[in-house]
C-alpha distance (Angstrom), angle and dihedral (degrees) to the residues before:
residue distance angle dihedral
X1 . . .
X2 3.78 . .
X3 3.78 116.8 .
X4 3.78 114.6 -99.3
X5 3.79 136.2 -133.3
X6 3.80 112.5 -125.9
X7 3.80 120.7 -168.8
X8 3.79 132.8 -177.6
X9 3.80 117.9 -162.0
X10 3.80 128.8 -177.3
X11 3.81 94.2 -10.0
X12 3.80 113.6 -179.9
X13 3.79 126.1 173.8
X14 3.80 130.6 173.1
X15 3.80 133.0 -176.0
X16 3.82 118.0 -158.4
X17 3.78 91.0 -18.5
X18 3.82 95.0 -49.0
X19 3.82 117.4 117.3
X20 3.80 109.1 -129.0
X21 3.82 99.4 167.0
X22 3.78 130.7 35.4
X23 3.81 106.9 160.6
X24 3.79 118.4 163.6
X25 3.80 95.5 -170.9
X26 3.78 140.4 -18.1
X27 3.80 124.8 172.5
X28 3.79 129.1 -166.2
X29 3.79 109.0 -153.9
X30 3.82 117.8 -138.8
X31 3.79 114.6 -89.4
X32 3.80 94.5 4.0
X33 3.79 131.8 111.1
X34 3.80 116.5 -126.8
X35 3.81 115.7 -164.9
X36 3.80 117.6 -155.9
X37 3.80 112.5 -150.9
X38 3.77 128.8 -172.5
X39 3.80 144.2 122.8
X40 3.79 121.7 -78.3
X41 3.79 112.5 -73.9
X42 3.80 94.4 22.1
X43 3.83 93.5 120.3
X44 3.80 101.2 -100.6
X45 3.80 98.0 132.9
X46 3.80 92.1 42.6
X47 3.79 90.4 55.4
X48 3.81 90.3 48.6
X49 3.81 90.5 52.4
X50 3.80 91.2 51.3
X51 3.81 93.8 46.4
X52 3.80 89.1 47.8
X53 3.83 90.4 51.8
X54 3.80 89.7 -119.3
X55 3.79 92.8 118.4
X56 3.79 134.5 28.3
X57 3.80 123.3 -121.2
X58 3.80 120.6 -135.3
X59 3.79 89.1 -131.6
X60 3.78 137.8 3.2
X61 3.77 141.2 51.0
X62 3.79 136.3 -87.5
X63 3.81 113.6 -157.1
X64 3.79 127.2 -164.7
X65 3.80 110.0 -160.7
X66 3.79 88.9 -19.8
X67 3.81 95.5 -50.1
X68 3.80 119.5 114.5
X69 3.81 111.0 -119.5
X70 3.81 134.7 -177.9
X71 3.80 139.4 -169.1
X72 3.81 87.2 -89.0
X73 3.82 92.2 60.7
X74 3.79 103.5 100.4
X75 3.82 94.5 -179.4
X76 3.80 90.6 56.2
X77 3.80 92.8 46.9
X78 3.80 90.6 50.6
X79 3.83 91.5 62.7
X80 3.80 92.0 53.4
X81 3.79 131.3 76.3
X82 3.79 133.2 -178.0
X83 3.80 142.6 -162.1
X84 3.78 126.1 -168.6
X85 3.81 142.6 -159.3
X86 3.80 90.4 -89.7
X87 3.83 111.6 49.9
X88 3.84 93.5 -142.6
X89 3.81 93.8 -151.5
X90 3.79 116.7 175.6
X91 3.80 130.3 -140.7
X92 3.78 110.5 -76.2
X93 3.77 138.6 61.5
X94 3.78 128.5 -35.3
X95 3.80 89.0 -114.1
X96 3.81 92.5 53.5
X97 3.79 91.1 50.7
X98 3.80 93.1 50.2
X99 3.81 92.3 45.4
X100 3.81 94.6 50.2
X101 3.80 96.4 95.6
X102 3.78 91.7 45.3
X103 3.80 89.9 54.1
X104 3.81 90.5 54.0
X105 3.79 88.3 52.1
X106 3.78 93.4 50.9
X107 3.80 96.0 -107.5
X108 3.79 113.1 137.4
X109 3.79 144.6 137.6
X110 3.79 121.4 39.3
X111 3.81 93.1 -13.9
X112 3.81 91.6 57.7
X113 3.81 93.4 44.1
X114 3.79 91.5 51.0
X115 3.79 93.2 49.7
X116 3.82 93.0 45.6
X117 3.81 91.0 51.3
X118 3.82 91.4 48.8
X119 3.82 92.8 48.3
X120 3.80 92.8 49.9
X121 3.78 90.7 47.1
X122 3.79 89.4 52.5
X123 3.82 93.0 55.4
X124 3.80 93.4 44.8
X125 3.81 98.1 -101.1
X126 3.78 100.7 105.0
X127 3.81 112.4 163.9
X128 3.81 95.0 17.4
X129 3.81 95.5 113.9
X130 3.83 94.9 112.5
X131 3.82 96.3 44.5
X132 3.79 117.6 111.2
X133 3.81 112.6 -105.1
X134 3.81 89.4 -144.4
X135 3.81 93.4 64.9
X136 3.81 96.4 56.0
X137 3.78 124.6 116.8
X138 3.80 119.7 -125.7
X139 3.78 93.3 -96.2
X140 3.80 93.3 46.3
X141 3.80 91.0 49.5
X142 3.80 90.7 53.0
X143 3.81 90.3 50.7
X144 3.80 89.6 52.0
X145 3.81 90.6 49.3
X146 3.80 89.8 52.0
X147 3.82 90.8 47.3
X148 3.81 89.1 51.0
X149 3.80 88.4 56.9
X150 3.80 96.6 41.5
X151 3.81 94.0 48.9
X152 3.81 87.7 68.6
X153 3.82 88.8 62.2
X154 3.81 90.2 -134.4
X155 3.77 124.7 -164.1
X156 3.82 88.7 -147.2
X157 3.82 124.1 35.4
X158 3.82 120.8 -165.6
X159 3.81 119.1 -163.7
X160 3.81 119.6 -176.2
X161 3.83 112.7 -163.7
X162 3.83 90.9 -44.7
X163 3.82 94.3 171.8
X164 3.80 101.2 33.9
X165 3.81 97.3 104.8
X166 3.81 97.1 49.4
X167 3.79 126.7 101.9
X168 3.84 115.0 -99.0
X169 3.81 97.8 -104.4
X170 3.80 94.3 47.7
X171 3.79 90.8 43.6
X172 3.81 90.9 52.2
X173 3.81 90.8 52.8
X174 3.80 96.4 43.4
X175 3.80 92.3 46.8
X176 3.78 89.1 63.0
X177 3.79 91.6 42.6
X178 3.81 91.8 51.6
X179 3.81 90.0 48.1
X180 3.80 89.9 54.2
X181 3.81 93.7 45.9
X182 3.80 94.7 48.0
X183 3.79 90.5 46.9
X184 3.81 91.2 52.8
X185 3.79 95.7 46.9
X186 3.80 94.8 49.8
X187 3.81 90.2 -151.8
X188 3.80 120.9 154.5
X189 3.81 101.0 -105.8
X190 3.80 134.2 -167.7
X191 3.81 108.7 -162.1
X192 3.80 118.8 -171.3
X193 3.81 115.5 -160.9
X194 3.79 142.1 143.8
X195 3.82 92.1 -151.0
X196 3.80 113.0 97.9
X197 3.80 95.2 -166.3
X198 3.80 89.5 52.3
X199 3.80 91.3 50.5
X200 3.79 93.0 50.0
X201 3.81 92.3 52.2
X202 3.80 98.1 43.1
X203 3.79 107.2 32.3
X204 3.79 136.4 75.2
X205 3.80 92.3 -167.6
X206 3.79 132.3 22.2
X207 3.79 137.7 -159.7
X208 3.80 124.7 -164.3
X209 3.80 118.3 -147.5
X210 3.78 130.0 -164.3
X211 3.81 126.3 175.4
X212 3.79 92.1 -13.0
X213 3.80 96.4 -50.5
X214 3.80 131.3 105.9
X215 3.81 105.4 -120.5
X216 3.81 98.6 177.0
X217 3.80 134.8 10.7
X218 3.79 130.9 176.0
X219 3.78 145.5 82.7
X220 3.79 114.8 -20.9
X221 3.80 93.5 -114.4
X222 3.81 91.9 50.8
X223 3.80 98.8 47.2
X224 3.80 94.4 42.7
X225 3.79 93.4 39.0
X226 3.81 100.2 50.3
X227 3.83 116.0 23.5
X228 3.79 116.4 -139.7
X229 3.82 94.9 -136.4
X230 3.80 143.6 -14.5
X231 3.81 94.3 -81.0
X232 3.82 92.0 51.7
X233 3.80 91.0 46.9
X234 3.81 91.4 52.9
X235 3.80 91.8 45.6
X236 3.82 91.1 51.3
X237 3.81 92.2 47.4
X238 3.81 95.1 -109.1
X239 3.77 137.0 116.0
X240 3.83 116.9 -111.6
X241 3.80 116.2 -81.7
X242 3.80 115.6 -84.5
X243 3.80 121.2 -116.9
X244 3.77 118.0 -133.8
X245 3.79 149.1 144.2
X246 3.80 124.7 -116.0
X247 3.81 101.5 -114.9
X248 3.79 97.2 -179.3
X249 3.78 142.0 -14.4
X250 3.78 130.5 -151.7
X251 3.80 130.7 170.6
X252 3.79 91.7 -10.6
X253 3.81 94.7 -52.3
X254 3.78 117.0 113.8
X255 3.80 125.5 -156.6
X256 3.78 107.1 -143.8
X257 3.79 118.1 -161.4
X258 3.83 106.7 -143.0
X259 3.82 105.3 -176.6
X260 3.78 91.8 -45.8
X261 3.81 96.2 -40.1
X262 3.82 116.0 108.1
X263 3.79 117.8 -135.1
X264 3.80 117.5 -174.5
X265 3.80 118.8 -149.0
X266 3.78 138.3 169.8
X267 3.79 100.2 -113.5
X268 3.78 144.6 136.3
X269 3.81 95.1 -146.3
X270 3.82 108.8 130.7
X271 3.79 124.4 -110.8
X272 3.79 111.6 -87.7
X273 3.79 95.5 28.9
X274 3.78 119.4 134.3
X275 3.80 108.3 -125.6
X276 3.78 146.0 173.7
X277 3.80 118.7 -130.6
X278 3.80 132.7 -172.0
X279 3.79 140.3 168.7
X280 3.80 128.0 -158.2
X281 3.84 116.1 -112.8
X282 3.80 92.4 -122.4
X283 3.83 89.6 58.2
X284 3.82 93.1 57.9
X285 3.81 119.1 86.8
X286 3.79 120.6 -165.1
X287 3.80 126.2 -145.5
X288 3.78 132.8 175.1
X289 3.80 113.6 -78.4
X290 3.80 113.0 -83.2
X291 3.80 90.1 -1.3
X292 3.80 118.9 164.0
X293 3.79 97.5 -104.7
X294 3.80 123.4 -147.5
X295 3.82 118.8 -114.4
X296 3.79 108.4 -77.1
X297 3.80 143.0 161.8
X298 3.82 88.6 -129.2
X299 3.81 105.9 118.5
X300 3.80 96.7 -172.3
X301 3.81 116.6 78.7
X302 3.79 111.8 161.8
X303 3.80 126.2 179.8
X304 3.81 106.8 -137.1
X305 3.80 145.0 155.4
X306 3.81 128.0 -119.9
X307 3.82 110.1 -113.1
X308 3.82 100.8 165.8
X309 3.80 134.6 25.6
X310 3.80 118.6 -175.3
X311 3.80 129.3 177.1
X312 3.82 109.2 -130.0
X313 3.80 114.2 178.1
X314 3.81 110.4 -70.4
X315 3.82 92.7 -9.3
X316 3.79 141.1 47.8
X317 3.79 127.2 -121.0
X318 3.80 109.2 -139.4
X319 3.81 121.1 -168.5
X320 3.79 114.8 -158.8
X321 3.77 129.9 -171.7
X322 3.81 133.0 -154.0
X323 3.77 110.8 -179.6
X324 3.81 104.1 -51.3
X325 3.80 92.6 -22.0
X326 3.82 116.0 104.8
X327 3.79 128.2 -178.6
X328 3.77 137.8 162.5
X329 3.79 131.0 -126.4
X330 3.79 129.7 -167.5
X331 3.79 113.1 -140.7
X332 3.79 138.2 170.7
X333 3.79 126.3 -103.9
X334 3.80 88.1 -110.3
X335 3.81 91.3 54.4
X336 3.80 90.2 53.5
X337 3.81 89.0 54.3
X338 3.82 96.6 42.3
X339 3.81 94.1 47.7
X340 3.83 92.3 38.9
X341 3.78 88.0 -130.8
X342 3.78 118.9 -165.1
X343 3.78 136.6 132.2
X344 3.80 110.6 -58.6
X345 3.81 97.0 22.2
X346 3.80 115.9 131.6
X347 3.81 119.1 -124.9
X348 3.78 141.2 168.7
X349 3.81 113.3 -121.5
X350 3.79 112.3 -150.8
X351 3.81 127.6 -171.0
X352 3.80 139.2 149.0
X353 3.79 125.4 -101.9
X354 3.81 87.6 -126.0
X355 3.83 89.8 60.5
X356 3.81 93.3 59.9
X357 3.81 118.2 94.7
X358 3.80 116.1 -149.9
X359 3.79 131.7 -168.1
X360 3.78 131.1 173.9
X361 3.79 109.5 -119.0
X362 3.79 110.9 -86.5
X363 3.81 93.2 15.5
X364 3.85 115.9 109.6
X365 3.79 118.2 -132.8
X366 3.75 129.9 18.8
X367 3.78 130.8 -68.6
């Protein structure tokens, strides 16, 4: 089947008088994966249920290829499939679990067997049809759940935190496997997660939700590269975007004056334009202050001072400040030791012009 376009407009949902969803518009483009990010309790799973026609909104419209559909629309529900954080496999064989949806749709015999075999092959479990579903590991069970959805050849695939309960190493591996599988199927996919790294690997587009509202929506590189507001920046582990004016431009590289600090960026924004600029923490490398730096293509070299140092899993988030310019860097534990990083220590922040996202004020996305 061809991939579908799925659009939500004016979606409102309340529970016991409390508004849990207030979404003006969200569109899933055909053949692309949209990841929905947000903190726990922000309404992500509720929105997935409404888009998947599993739950009814108090207000608003869900459109499939431009046609309004509801939870009563069986034809629309038959072109959708879902998988959740818990695989919900039943007692029986792997093949029986994968074939369950086909059975409900009246597909059996050789046609069902062929599709089950193809779906299992796609998720890396070829030949597992006769295995007991009760003996599977967590990762294997999630692959079976995905195969159970893919075997239906859906036009829309909805995945709600499918990897959240797995251990870090297995999750890292399956994230890349899911990205490959979704890319090969070309199905319109709505992927709910709270894991930013997972979203960046799997998704083409991303939306950020807070308190039931969509705060940011666009291509992964745009949303992660240039936060929409201070809350989004904090949620994505960044500092708010810097304000500046394009002072000059040469050979496609703009020099942006940010309160007296020059930031170089690859950009076509004209000289004199007021802009916002940002750089991801993982694109910033820290060196000792006034260190003799090795030859590099990194145009930006800013003398700064450490103002915050926060342990974050296997890495540290370091916030540095130069005048009124603040930015974050993500560094290893070893780098913290080698550079003797602590509040007040001077450093040189280095990053490439290609790593800087730029947007004219009032214009969504980067340039």
